[in-house]
N, C-alpha and C positions, 0 to 999 in steps of 0.2 A: 296280122301277119308282120313277120319280121321284114327289115329292110336289108335288102339281097345285098347293098354295097355298103355294109359296116365301116365307117371312118376310124381312124386310130381316134380323133377328138371331135366331139359334137358341140357345136357352140349354139346355144340356144339364143335367140335374139339378134336381129339383123340392125341393131343401131350403131351407132361409133363405138361403142365400148365391144360388141360382139364383131364388129367387122375387122376391128383394131386386133382382136385376139387372134381371128382367124388369119390374117397378115402375117403375126408372128410365129403361128404354129406351122403354117405352110411355108413358111421362109425356113422352117427347121427341117423339113423335109418328109412331115408328118402329113398324113392324109386328113382331111377337114371337109365337114360338112355343116352349114347352117342353116338352121331351122328357125324360119320364121312366121308368125301367126297372122300377119297381114298378107295382101297379096301384093306386096312390092316391099322393098327393101328402104331403109333409112327415110320412114316419112315424118318423124321429129325433128331428124337432119335437117330436111329439105324445109320443113317448117320454119326452122331456126334463122334460115336463108333469106325468108321474107325480110328480115329484120337487119339483113347485112352480112350474118354469118359472123358474128362474133367471136372466133375461136379460141382466143385468149387473150392475156393480159400483159404487158411489159412493164409492171411495176417490178422493185426488188422482189425477189424470191422469199425473205424473211417476211415482208408485207402480204406475199400472194398467199402462202401456205397458213397463215393466221386468217385467211378470209372464211376458214372451213370451221373454224371455231374448236369445238370438242372433238371435231374427227381430224385436228391439223396434226396430232401426234401420228395415228395409224396413216394418214394419207400424206405428210409431208415427206417421207424416204419415197414412195410410190411416184409423187410429183418431181421429185428432183431428179430422180431416175429418168425421167422422159419431160423435161420442163418446157416453158414455153419456147426458147430458142431450139429445141428438138422438134418440138410440133410445127415450128414455121417451117424449119428445113423438110420436115417431111411434106407437108402441103407444096411447097415449091419443087420437090423432087415429084410431083404427080402433075406439074404444070402449070400450079397456081400459084401467082406471086403474092406476098402478103405487105401489106404497110400496117403502121403504128397510126392511129388516128390522135384527134388532139387530146382526147380523155385518156390516153394511153391503151385502149383497147386496140387488139389486133384483128384484122379483116383481111379476106382476099381480094385483090385489086378488083375483080368480076363481083364483089358483094351479093353473091350468090351460093347456094349450095351445089345447085345441079352440076355445074362443070366439073367440081372436085368430088361431086359423090360418082360421077359418070368413069371419070379417070381413074378412080380407086376399085370400083366394080370392075373396070377393065383389067388392072392388076391382080385382083384375086382370081379373075377365071383363066387369066394366062399362068397365074400360079397353080392350077389344079384344085381349086376351092370350089365345091359343089353347093347350092343353095337348092332349098325346099320350102316354097310358100306355101301359105293355108296350112300349115303345121301347127297346131296347138297342143303345146306339152303341158301333159294331165300328171305328171309324177313320175313314180317309177312302179313297176310292176312287182308281184310277189317275188320274181325269180331277180327284180335287181336291174333290168330293163328299162331303159326311158321308154316313154308312152307318148303317142302322140295321137290326137283326132283329127284327121285329114278328108277331105272330101270323098277319097276313094276307101273310106272306113278307118280303123285303129291300125295304127304302125307302131312295133317295137323295135328299138335301136340299141346295139350294145356296146357302145364303144369303148375304149381302155380308158379315157378320161373325159370329162365334159366341164364346159366352161358356160357358166348361166349369165346371160347378160340381158335382161329381159325388162330393165327399165325399173322406177318407180310406180305411181299410181295417177299422175296427173295426164291431162288431156287424154284419156282413156280411147276416143275416137281415133287417136293417131296410132293405136298399138299398146300402149302402156297402162295396164289396168290392175297391176298387183295381185292377179289371181293366184300367181304362184306362190302367196305367203303360206296360202294353207297347207301345200305338200311340202313346204320346209318345215313349218310347226309339226307336222305330223312326225318327222325322222328327228325333232329335238332340237332343231336349230333356234336361235334367240330370235326372233323378229319384232322391232318395235313397231308401234301402229304409225300407220301413215298420217300424214297433215298435209295442207296445201303450205306451199311457201313460194316466193315471189309471185304472189299474188294480188289482185286489186282489192278495197277494201268497198263496205258498203254501208250507204248513209241513206236517210230518207227525204231525199230531196223533193221540191213542191212539182206537183205535175208541170207546171208551166216551165220551171229552171229545165227540169230536165227534157223536157221536149224542146225546148229552145237550143240549150248549150250542150248537149251528146255529142259526142266527138269533138268538142273545142279543147284546144292546147292551152295549158297554163305554163306559159316560158319562161326559165330563169326566176324560178320561185325557191325558197327555202320551206321546206318541211318538217317540222318538229313534232316529234313524240317523245313525251319523258324527257330523257337526257340528252337525247341523240337529235342532232339537226343535220339534215342533207339537202344541198343544193343540188338543185336540177330541173326537171319537166315532169309536169302531172297531166293526164287528159281527163276532162269529163266525162263518166260513162252513165247511162240512163239508172246504173245501179249504184253508182258513187264514183270512184276515183282507181285510176290505174296509172300506168306508166313506169318510169326507170324509178325516178324518186321514191313512188310510193311502194315498189316491190322492195326496194332496201330497207323500209323501215317494215313491211307486213309480217316478219318472223316474230318482231318485239311485239307488233300490235296482237298476233294471234295468240301469242302466250299469255299475255296479257287479258285479252277476254275469254280464255279457256276457263270453263266453270260459271260462263255467265257473267262475268267482268264487265265493265265500260271502258270505252276510250275515248278519246277525244285528238284530233289533230289540228295542230295550227299551221297557218299557212302565212307566211311572210311573200307580198305581193312585190314589194320593192327591198329585196335584202343588202343591194348596194347603197340605200341612201338610210339616212339616221331620221329619226324622226323629227328633230328640229328642222332639218331640211324641207322635210315633206310639208311640215306645217307652214314652212316660208313661201314655200310655191304656193300654196292653195289659198294663201292669204291675197292673193292677185287675182286677176281676172274682173270681167265686166261684171256689174251688180246686177243684171237680168239675167246671168247665167243659169241655167239649173246645175243640182247637185252633179247629175251625170255630165253635162258639157265641161264643168268644172274638172273634176275627176281624169277626163278624156283629155282636156286640152293642155293643164296643168303639169300633169303625171302622167301622159301617156297611157292610162290603164285601158285595156280592153274591154270591148263588149264584155266578155265572159268575166274578167275580173271587176268589173262595177256590177254584174248580176250577182256573183258571189258574194259580193260584200252584202247587197240588198238581202240575199236568201241568208246570210248567216245572222244579220242583226235586224232586219225587217224594220218595223217602225221605230226601233231603237238605234238605228245607223246615226252616228252622231253628225252635227252639221257644223260643227267648230272646226277649225283649222287642226287644233291640237287633238282633239278628239277623233277626228276622221283620220290624222298620222297613227295615232294607236290603233286603230283598228284596221289598216291595211297592212300595217307590221305582225298581225296577229289576228288572223281571220279564225276563228274556230269551227270544226266541221266536227260533230259528234257523230261516231260511228257506231252501227248498230250490229255490224258483222264482218267477216273476210269472205271473199269468193271463196268458193271450193275447190275439191280437186278437179272438177271438170273444167276450171277455166285458170287453174294455177299453171303456172309455166313449170315448176317443177315440185317435187313432192320430199317433205322430211319423212323421218322413218323408214322401216325397212331391215335388211339382216345385218345385225348388231355385230361389229368388229369382235364382241369377245366371242363369237362362235366360228372364227375364222384363224388359221395361223397365220404366220409373215408371209405366205406365199398366196394368202388370200383362198387358202382352200378349207371347206366346211369341215370343222372337226368332226363333226355329225355324220359324214358320208366322205371319206377318203376317194379321193381322184375326184371329186367334186369341186370345181374352184367356183367363185362368182366375182362379180365386176359391174362397175358403171353406177348408175342410180338404183341399182337393187339395195345398195349398200347404204347403211344407216349414217349419211352425212348430208348437210345442206350448204349451200352457199349462193352466195348474191349474184345477180347476172353480170356480166363483164367479161364473160370469157373463162370462169370460175368452173363452170357446169362441164362444158364441153372439154376442158382439159383435164380435169380429173375424169372423166369417162374414158378419152382416149388413154390415160397414163395407166387406170387401173384396168383396163382392157390389156394393155401390152405387160402388166404386172401378173394377171392370173394366168396370161398365155405361158411366159416365162415359168410360174409356179408349176403348170401342167409339164411342160417340158422336163422340169429338173425330176418331178416328180415320176415321171415314165421312165426316165433314165435309172431310178432307183430301182425299180420293179424287176423280177425275174425275167 
């Protein structure tokens, strides 16, 4: 059946990119309907809020846009048009004051997403945006109408323009499952295969280590993979390692392991101490102390750090101060794989920029625009994911406004 209230613009996807597009479109005086597959809006946004809601980052713009790697070219101008300062001003306009943390990351004072989302949805409702939940987009009908599966049956919508903002393929239980890729490929839009990014890594812990230390943090360590070293934190998981430091290296690890390659991570448990200083401290101690007690007393190693040393070296763990110092500075962790899309924070792949014009309109489907993690870009955690989602949602909406103004 046809939707009796056909909007000027249909926005498909109720996450940050889609809601930002809806706000810009409604502000231009257009009638806007947001269609969301899930029973509620902003599910991944709320999940991000569990970690404090890292909205963006305060570093200089050249460094900021460089975080997007190969996508820095097409994304750079989009982000500069709605930069971190603009995003902070937008959040504060919704009553959510922000602050810069010690790492340069930007958070709302509330350190959660729900107050911001409530205020945002209130603004959109006041602006006349309508929301249609449990609407699963299935593509285009033979007559060009958008088609949706709903609890009431199939619905067809014929807007003047469309903004697609359905997310990537990570954390599918929160709504973004990448199922849209087939419909876009069918019309000739180029889509890169999905791959996990900002995800954990898998290793074959012994059952005893996994059972005892799953959930234990490795704080203030240095993680090295190949030529890249990251200072940060990691957390032991039953399946391997996760956490900010791991996520920063995960893209390189995934690429190295594609096609059945192997990989090894090195962990420096005391990056602020030189090997000689470590060895000097280990020379002391009482003669009757066990190795664990020496490591705990002389170097303040935690139980999980000592366990990791024993896990990595087993019976070959050095007993001499010099050998122990070398081991502490480079604990080897062989990797068997990376966590899949179902556990990844974000995904690589998606709609290629070569299939879009400068307004983020599909070359294969005039009047249809795309935004957010549907696009083929990846970035580290630290505020870059949300910043690009907000900025591309805004850019796609402005592209739709310009395109509609050109139509007869």
